Residue, then its C-alpha position, 0 to 999 in steps of 0.5 A: x510486458x504481459x509475457x511474464x507468467x507473474x503478470x498473466x497470473x495477476x490479470x487472471x486473478x484480479x478478473x476472478x476477483x471482479x467476477x466473484x465480487x459481483x456475487x458475494x455478500x457486501x461485507x465480503x466484498x468490503x473486505x476485499x476492497x479494503x485488502x486490495x487497497x492497503x495492498x497497494x501500499x504494501x507493494x510500494x513498501x516491498x519495492x523498498x524492502x527488496x533494497x534492504x530499507x524499511x519505512x516506518x512512516x509511509x502513513x505519510x503518503x497514505x494520509x496524503x492520498x486520503x486527505x487529497x480526496x477529502x479536500x477535493x471533495x469538500x472544497x471543490x466538489x470533485x467526486x469523479x473517482x479517476x480525478x480523485x486517484x490521479x490527484x492523489x497520485x500526483x500529490x503523493x508522488x510529488x512529496x515522495x520526490x522531494x523527500x527522496x532527496x533527503x531519505x536517499x542518503x540514509x540507510x537502516x534505522x536512520x532511514x526508518x526513523x526519518x520516514x517516521x518523523x515525516x508522518x508525525x509531522x503531518x499528523x501534528x499539523x492535521x490534528x491541530x488545524x481545524x480547517x483540515x478536520x482536526x482529530x474528527x477528519x472528514x467524511x467523503x461522498x460516494x465517488x462517481x464515474x465519468x459523471x455516472x454515480x451507481x448504487x453500492x460500491x461495486x463499481x469502486x471495487x472493479x476500479x480498485x481491482x483494475x488499478x491493483x492489477x495495473x499496479x502489480x504488472x507495472x512493479x513486476x515489469x520495473x523489477x525485471x528491468x535493469x534498474x529494477x534489478x539493482x534492487x538486491x544488488x544495492x542491498x548486498x553491496x552498494x560500493x560494487x554497484x557504484x563501481x559498476x557505473x550506476x548511481x545508488x542514490x538515483x535508484x533508491x530515489x526512483x524506488x521511493x517515488x514508486x513506493x509513495x505513489x502506490x501508497x498515496x493511491x492506496x490511501x485515496x482508494x481507502x478513503x473512497x471505500x470507507x467514506x471517511x478520513x481521519x488522522x488517527x487511522x490514516x496518518x498516526x504511527x500506528x497506521x505505518x505500523x500496520x503497513x510494515x506488519x502486513x509487508x512482513x506477513x505477505x513476504x517479498x517473494x512476488x508482487x501477488x503476495x501483498x494482495x493475499x497478505x493484505x486480505x489475510x490481515x483484514x480477515x485476521x483483524x476483523x475476526x480477532x476484534x469480534x472474538x476479543x474486542x479488548x485484546x485483538x492486538x495480542x492475536x494480531x502480535x502473536x500471529x506476527x511472531x508466529x510468521x517470523x519464527x516459522x514463515x520468515x518469507x511470509x504467506x507467500x512462502x507458504x504458497x510456493x511450497x504448496x505449488x512445488x508439491x503440486x508440480 
């Protein structure tokens, strides 16, 4: 699996980030932590995007992952980060597997709107149910690691980096497999893929479950890093919109792109809010328009151009 150049680059970059994270100020580490957590969801959306599918409802899985962590913490006292992450993967993956039986039969705007409907149903349930925190949400306790509760968030940062690297390498391996290589073929001509003996519905279903698992993991890690879950920031349609925004910003060219694009988005949003707190959305929206017009391949296309010039 690690014979692939991209996979080796992912591992090297994440090791470098872990080392850098130890020395930088906490606010820098927090930006990286939130960015890398979100990148997992963007990585999942990228798998779908390469097939020609765009989901405007992936906050459904992001919220499931986040609320799984919160409910385990409050109801069962589970503080171990690995158990929380595993539970979020199971819940989000199971939900994605069930929803995939419906969504795999739809394309284009129908796929996008059905996925959005799913997230809004969950949003409505969370907002109206006091037992689930209603509009206030829940506080999430600091995670432990095999019974050890270190001070600060560096241990969680290492977990996020490690899981991000494993996920990126896994997705790269999948995209290089036979089923993964059907991604662009399905986007270009589904009928031809069926004639070749492959099931388009099955292939899309697998991609959807992978995407759901990654997004659920993103939600769980974000909840632990933030120490708070609430429906407005994690399940509402605006949360899904942000994930789509970062996917466009990153570009579909590489599994590394979501991590770069997510960190760029976190920095952009932070400084835009600091400079113009009442109009920061205009700066973010203007950036998106600029990317679409001048960098249709996302930030990753700019990285590729720089690499080509050096070589």
